Backbone bond lengths (Angstrom), bond angles and torsions (degrees), N, CA, C in turn:
res aa  C-N    CA-C-N  psi(-1)  N-CA   C-N-CA  omega(-1)  CA-C   N-CA-C  phi
1 M - - - 1.455 - - 1.529 109.19 -
2 T 1.319 116.94 140.88 1.453 123.07 -179.30 1.520 110.31 -79.06
3 A 1.320 115.79 139.97 1.472 120.24 177.45 1.514 109.66 -67.11
4 Q 1.328 116.35 150.85 1.476 122.24 -177.73 1.525 111.16 -55.59
5 N 1.349 117.81 -37.85 1.463 119.51 -176.63 1.529 112.65 -75.82
6 E 1.343 118.40 -6.45 1.455 121.84 176.75 1.526 112.05 -98.28
7 L 1.300 117.55 -5.49 1.459 121.79 178.99 1.519 109.85 -83.75
8 R 1.321 116.26 150.60 1.466 120.55 176.06 1.516 108.82 -93.05
9 L 1.323 116.06 124.13 1.455 121.29 173.54 1.518 107.86 -72.33
10 L 1.320 116.26 123.12 1.458 120.85 -178.16 1.531 111.01 -84.74
11 P 1.331 117.16 155.68 1.469 120.47 -174.79 1.532 114.48 -81.05
12 W 1.299 117.18 21.07 1.464 120.70 175.89 1.512 108.50 -139.20
13 A 1.297 115.58 159.17 1.463 121.55 179.33 1.521 109.34 -98.13
14 G 1.305 114.45 155.11 1.456 120.69 177.19 1.518 110.32 -92.72
15 P 1.317 115.41 -162.73 1.464 119.47 178.07 1.524 111.27 -55.88
16 E 1.291 114.90 141.61 1.460 122.80 178.90 1.529 112.85 61.59
17 G 1.342 117.23 22.54 1.453 121.15 176.44 1.516 115.19 76.52
18 K 1.324 117.07 10.27 1.461 120.49 -178.80 1.526 110.22 -76.17
19 P 1.345 117.11 147.54 1.463 119.73 -179.94 1.520 112.36 -64.88
20 C 1.324 115.43 150.28 1.461 122.53 175.70 1.533 108.08 -112.26
21 Y 1.310 115.94 142.08 1.461 121.58 -178.87 1.511 110.00 -126.62
22 L 1.333 115.51 152.84 1.453 122.62 177.06 1.521 108.32 -117.10
23 D 1.320 116.38 129.51 1.456 122.95 178.05 1.523 107.92 -108.77
24 T 1.350 116.87 96.96 1.453 121.51 179.80 1.523 109.56 -158.94
25 D 1.315 114.93 151.37 1.461 121.23 172.96 1.531 110.48 -99.61
26 D 1.313 116.45 -5.08 1.466 122.26 -175.71 1.528 110.43 -92.18
27 R 1.330 116.21 97.37 1.469 120.35 -179.96 1.526 112.52 -72.97
28 E 1.324 117.36 -10.28 1.466 121.69 178.62 1.520 111.80 -106.81
29 G 1.319 117.59 6.80 1.457 121.14 179.01 1.523 111.19 -70.85
30 Y 1.316 115.02 166.82 1.472 121.28 -176.41 1.530 112.12 -55.42
31 M 1.324 117.39 -50.11 1.470 120.26 -176.34 1.526 111.73 -67.24
32 S 1.322 117.60 -36.83 1.462 120.56 177.22 1.526 110.75 -64.95
33 R 1.332 116.62 -44.14 1.465 120.11 178.60 1.520 111.40 -66.29
34 L 1.331 117.27 -38.37 1.461 120.72 177.19 1.531 110.15 -62.67
35 A 1.312 116.53 -45.27 1.466 120.54 178.96 1.533 110.57 -62.48
36 D 1.336 117.64 -42.47 1.473 121.40 177.56 1.526 110.11 -59.19
37 H 1.328 116.15 -44.47 1.470 120.47 -178.88 1.532 110.79 -64.41
38 I 1.307 117.29 -45.43 1.468 119.97 -179.17 1.522 110.87 -65.10
39 E 1.325 117.62 -39.62 1.471 120.01 175.72 1.524 110.50 -58.43
40 S 1.316 116.01 -44.25 1.462 121.17 -179.79 1.533 110.93 -61.52
41 V 1.318 116.58 -45.08 1.469 121.05 178.92 1.532 110.21 -63.06
42 Q 1.322 116.84 -43.75 1.472 120.14 -179.74 1.524 111.14 -60.48
43 L 1.331 117.47 -42.87 1.462 120.57 -179.25 1.529 111.57 -69.42
44 E 1.332 117.07 -37.51 1.466 120.40 176.09 1.529 111.04 -63.57
45 M 1.331 115.99 -43.05 1.466 119.93 179.48 1.530 110.62 -64.42
46 A 1.323 117.44 -37.89 1.462 121.15 178.47 1.527 110.39 -64.31
47 A 1.322 117.14 -40.55 1.465 120.88 178.41 1.528 111.02 -63.94
48 E 1.328 116.76 -43.17 1.467 120.81 177.51 1.526 110.69 -63.38
49 L 1.308 117.05 -43.11 1.461 121.80 -179.87 1.521 110.56 -62.27
50 L 1.311 117.05 -38.30 1.456 120.62 178.93 1.531 110.85 -60.57
51 G 1.321 116.44 -41.59 1.461 120.52 177.00 1.521 112.09 -64.58
52 Q 1.322 117.09 -41.92 1.458 120.99 178.75 1.527 111.02 -66.37
53 T 1.319 115.72 -36.16 1.464 120.60 -179.50 1.517 110.95 -63.92
54 A 1.309 116.11 -40.83 1.463 119.93 178.68 1.529 110.45 -59.60
55 Q 1.315 116.78 -39.89 1.462 120.57 178.73 1.527 111.17 -65.03
56 V 1.318 116.82 -43.34 1.470 120.74 179.92 1.523 110.25 -63.92
57 L 1.313 116.94 -43.39 1.466 120.22 -178.38 1.525 112.06 -68.85
58 D 1.333 116.78 -30.45 1.464 120.51 178.93 1.526 112.33 -74.60
59 D 1.337 117.82 -21.36 1.456 122.66 -178.57 1.532 109.17 -89.77
60 E 1.287 116.14 105.41 1.470 121.34 -176.63 1.528 113.04 -70.26
61 T 1.328 117.31 -9.69 1.462 119.60 -179.07 1.530 112.60 -91.12
62 E 1.338 117.85 -5.45 1.466 120.25 -179.26 1.524 110.40 -62.41
63 D 1.318 115.37 141.25 1.465 119.78 -179.25 1.535 111.02 -85.60
64 L 1.308 114.79 168.53 1.454 122.39 -177.22 1.526 112.08 -62.20
65 E 1.324 116.99 -36.71 1.468 120.53 -179.81 1.522 111.20 -62.68
66 K 1.330 116.84 -41.51 1.472 121.33 178.30 1.534 109.71 -64.70
67 L 1.325 117.50 -41.14 1.462 120.93 178.62 1.528 111.21 -64.94
68 R 1.323 117.49 -38.84 1.467 120.85 177.52 1.524 110.81 -64.42
69 L 1.319 116.87 -41.35 1.457 121.35 178.68 1.531 110.41 -61.59
70 V 1.310 116.64 -46.34 1.468 120.87 179.04 1.523 110.23 -62.64
71 A 1.325 117.51 -41.09 1.467 120.78 179.06 1.529 110.81 -62.99
72 A 1.316 117.25 -40.82 1.464 120.86 178.79 1.532 110.64 -65.95
73 Q 1.317 116.72 -41.43 1.460 120.29 178.85 1.530 110.71 -66.09
74 L 1.331 116.71 -39.57 1.465 120.38 177.49 1.521 111.18 -63.94
75 A 1.322 116.79 -39.92 1.469 120.33 178.51 1.525 110.17 -61.60
76 G 1.317 117.56 -42.66 1.460 121.09 178.03 1.519 111.83 -64.89
77 A 1.328 116.65 -42.29 1.467 120.77 179.37 1.526 110.83 -66.06
78 L 1.317 117.20 -38.29 1.460 121.06 177.67 1.530 110.42 -65.89
79 R 1.330 117.05 -42.07 1.461 121.28 177.43 1.526 110.04 -58.52
80 D 1.337 116.63 -46.15 1.458 120.71 179.48 1.526 111.45 -64.03
81 A 1.329 117.55 -44.20 1.466 121.23 -179.32 1.529 111.38 -63.87
82 L 1.326 116.46 -38.69 1.465 119.48 177.37 1.528 111.24 -66.35
83 R 1.315 117.11 -37.50 1.467 120.52 177.72 1.534 109.70 -65.09
84 V 1.333 117.25 -41.99 1.462 121.08 177.82 1.530 109.74 -62.98
85 A 1.327 117.34 -45.96 1.464 121.00 -179.81 1.526 111.30 -62.29
86 T 1.313 117.13 -41.89 1.460 121.08 178.67 1.519 110.31 -63.60
87 S 1.323 116.56 -44.85 1.458 121.25 -179.64 1.522 110.89 -62.76
88 R 1.311 116.64 -48.28 1.463 119.92 -178.15 1.524 110.90 -68.56
89 G 1.315 116.82 -38.51 1.460 120.26 179.73 1.513 112.23 -63.65
90 S 1.304 116.67 -37.29 1.470 119.78 -178.84 1.524 111.70 -72.13
91 R 1.327 117.66 -16.27 1.460 120.87 179.65 1.523 113.07 -97.17
92 L 1.339 117.36 0.04 1.460 120.07 176.35 1.524 109.14 -70.47
93 P 1.324 116.42 145.06 1.462 118.14 177.60 1.534 109.98 -66.95
94 T 1.305 115.52 141.53 1.466 119.86 178.42 1.518 108.89 -86.03
95 P 1.332 117.19 136.16 1.461 119.82 179.62 1.521 111.62 -64.49
96 E 1.298 115.54 149.10 1.466 120.96 179.79 1.521 111.05 -65.08
C-alpha cells in the first residue's frame, strides 16, 4: 500500500466532501492528465473571477445579494486553489 504522502491529492472532492487521492507512478496516465486539466481550468476560472470581483467591488451601486454571491464564488475558488497548491506542493521533490 502507498503511503498517504505519496498519493496525489485530486482537484475534486469525493462523497461527503472528502478528499480524493490518486495512487500512480504514471504522470502521463489518463487520471493524471485529467487532474492536470481540471487544475488548470480551476485556476483559470479563479483568475477570471478575481477580475469580475474587482468590477463588483468598484461599483458602489451593487446590492448586498450580488456581494454575497461574489463572496461565495471567491470562497469556492480559494478552496480549489488551495487544493491545487497542496497537491502540487506535496509532489515537489524534497531536498537532500
